[in-house]
N, C-alpha and C positions, 0 to 999 in steps of 0.2 A: 504494500500500500504506500502510495507516495505521500510526501509530507503534506501536500495540499489536501489529499483525501482524508488523512488523519485529522487535519485541522477542521475540515467540514464535518466529520463525524463527531468530534468533540463539541463543536458549536451546536449540532443537532441535539446531543444529549443535554446540554445546558438549557436549550430552549424547551425541551420536554419537561425538565424539572421545574422551570419557571411556570409552565402551563399548569402543572399539578398544584403548585403553591397558589396560583390565582383561583383555582377551582375551590380549594378549601378555605380561602380567605373570607368569603362572605359568611360562612358558617361561624367563624370566630367572631365576626362583627355582630351577628345576631345574638350570640350568647352574652355579649357584653353590653347589649342595648339597655338603656335605663328602664326601670320599672314604671308602669303607668301611674299617673297622678290620681290619688284617691280623694274624692270630694269630702270636705269636712261637714258634718251635720250642722243644721241650724242650731242656734243657741236655744236653750230651754228658758221659757218664761217662768220666773220664780215669783210666786204669789205669797204675800205675807199673811199667813194664817191668823196670827194674832190680830192684825189690823182688820181682816175680813170679819172675824167674830165681833170685834168692837163696833163695826159699822153695820151689824145686823145681817151678815151673810152666814150661810151654813157651810162651815169649813170642814168639819170632820164628824164621824159618827158619834163622838163624845160631846158634840155641841149641846149646850144647855138651852138654846133658843127654843121657846115654846112654839115657834112657827114651824119647827122641823117636822112635827107630826102632820101639820096641815099640808106641807109640801109633799110629804109621803102620799097623802090622799090624792093630791093633784097629779103627781107623776105616775101613780098606779094606773089611772085612767088613760093617760097618754101612752104608757107602755103597752097596756092591753090593746089599745087601738093600733099601735105600731106593729105588734107582733102576734096578736091574738086573732080571733075569727074575723074581726072588723077589718083587718089588714087586707083581706081579699077584696073588699069593696072600696078601698081608698087608693088613690093614686099617690105614690111616694109616701106611704103611711108613716115612714120613719123620719120624714122631714116636717118640722113644726115651726110655724111662724108665731112670734109673740109680738103683739101690736096693741094699739089703743085707738079710741076715737080721735082724741086730741093729744097734743104734747103735754108733758109733765104729769102724767097719770101713774107713773111708776113702772112702765113696761120693762125697762132695762133691769131694774131691781128684781122683778119677777123672773126674767129670762136667766139672769145669773144664778139665782137661787134654785131654779129648776135644773139648770145644768149641774150645779154642785150637788144637788140631791140625787140626780140620776147617776152621777159619777161614783156615788157610794154603793151602787149596785155591784154585786160580785161578778156578774157575767155580761155587763153592758159598758160600752164606752160612749162618750158624748162629745160632740163637736159644737162649740158655741161660735156663731158667726155674727160679727157686727155688720148688719146689712143696713143700718140707719146711717147711710153714707152722707146725708145732709147734716146730721148732728151726731157724729160718732162719739160714743161715751164709754165704750167697753174698756178701753185702755185707761181712761180716767178713773172709772169706778174700781177697777182691779189694780190700779196704780202700777202700770208698767209703761215703758216708753213706746210711743207709737212706732209701728213697723210696717213694712210692705205687707199688703193684704188684699182684700177683695177688689178694690179699684185697680190695683196694678194688674191683677189677673184679667179683669174685664177690659182693660186697655191693651191686653196682650203684651204687657211689658215683662211678664214672667211666662215661661213656656208651659209650666205644669202646675196643677192644683197643689201638689205636694210642696211646692216652693213657698206657699203662703199658709200652710198648716203648721202651727207651732205646738210642740209638746209643752206641758207644764209640770211643775213639781207635785201636782195633784194627780194621783193615779186615775187613769181612765178619762181625764179631761184634756181636750185639745182646743186650740183657739184659732180663729181667723180674724185678725183685726180689720178695720175698715180700709186702712191705707191712706194715702195722701189725698187731699181734697182735689176735686176736678169740676170744671164748669158744666160738664155733661153728666153729673152724677145720676140724675133722674133717668135720663135716656139709657144709661149703662145698665141700670137695674132691669130695664125692660128689653134688654138686648138678647140676641140669640146666644151669645156667649154665657149669659146668666142662666139661660135655659139649659145649656150644655153642662154648666156647673152643677145645677140641681140634679140632672139625670145621672151624672157621674157619681155624685155623693150618695145618691139613693141606691145605685146599683153596685158600686165598688165596695161600699161598706154597708151591706144589708142588715148587719146586726148592730149598727151604730145609730144612736139618736142624733139628729142634727137640728139644732135650735137656731133660728134666725131672729135676731133682735131687729125688727123691721121698723120703718117710719110709721107714724100715725096714719090712719086710713083716710080721714077727711082732709081734703086739700092736697093730697099727694096721690096723683093718678097711678103711680107705679106700684103702690102697695097692693091694690086689688089685682094687678097683673101678677104680682108675686104669688098670690093665693092660688093661681092656676098651676104653680110649680110644686106646691107642697100638699100634704095630705091632711094636716091638722092646723088649727089656728087657736091661739089663746088670746082673747081680747081682754085687756086689763081695764077695769072700771074703778075710778076713784070715788069712794063713798062721799055722799053729800055734795059732790061737785059735778060729776059727769051727768049730763042730761039724758033722760031715757030716750028722747027722740034722736039724740046723737048716736047712742048705741045702736038703735034700730037702723038708722040710716047707714052707719058704718058696716054693720053685719050684712045688710042687704047688698053691699058692694062686693062681698067676698064670693068666691066660687061656691055655688049652692051644693056641690057634691062633696065638699070637704066636711070634716068633723070640726065643730066650733064649740068652744067653751068660754065662759066668762069667769074672771077672777076679780073679787072685790079687794081692793088695795087701799091702804091709808085709812083704815077704819078708826072709829072714835076711841078704841082701846089703845091704839098706838099709831104713830105716824108711819111706822114700818111694820105693818101687820097684814095678815091675809086671812080671809074667811073661806078658803077653799073654793071649789068649783060651783058655779051656778048655771043652770040651763045647758048642761053639756049635751050635745047631740049632733045631728047632721044638719049643717047649714040652715037655710031659711025655715025649715020645718020646725026648728026648736028655738025660735027667737024669744 
């Protein structure tokens, strides 16, 4: 073999080794690739139990509030309608709106205590939604900083419902705040995205009670629209203040196929007291 042939043969062997290295090289790169980034869970909303008890809310099973038994009576009817035989006749029976005829009748107080009372159930979870986007008060009453919530979802600023559902330090209780103010708040409540939210909450979590703290009925056209999305309504009535005609007019605007109950609030015994359910039944048949 000539010197030239030997040189060409050596060059060929070197090229073959280089090719083998290039084939295996991508495998080494893959093995050394960085691990995927893991998303960090949203912060937990910590509620001050002592403050809640002091301000008339039911925080724990050991609460000494005399209203606790009355809320047991109210929630039992709601749970029976949500998961009992009546559930077959109601649309989205586990979705409940809490409202009133007019502002300042105590609906948010009732909504919060209902949620806290249901959270004490061993086999149920509850999601409390601040749907009163015109006058949001859930964060103020429960004393936590306002966060992204319902309005951000309705504006499609967050991609998923799970982005606005916050866990709390109370077992079985989750929250959706109202979110930032927006000039189209009323229209957003009546939007297709709101309807999608209701359907998803009802179907994805069929064993969960969802309570919407809604705007008053009279003067807010979107509240009756919301009644088409839920299966039950709790209408709060302030004793010695709410006019009977207002209650009748308000209830007449709700979906006639839903279950409707009245709660007497702010009775003469106490400014923060409840006398249970009155006239509970199905829509206009039980006014």
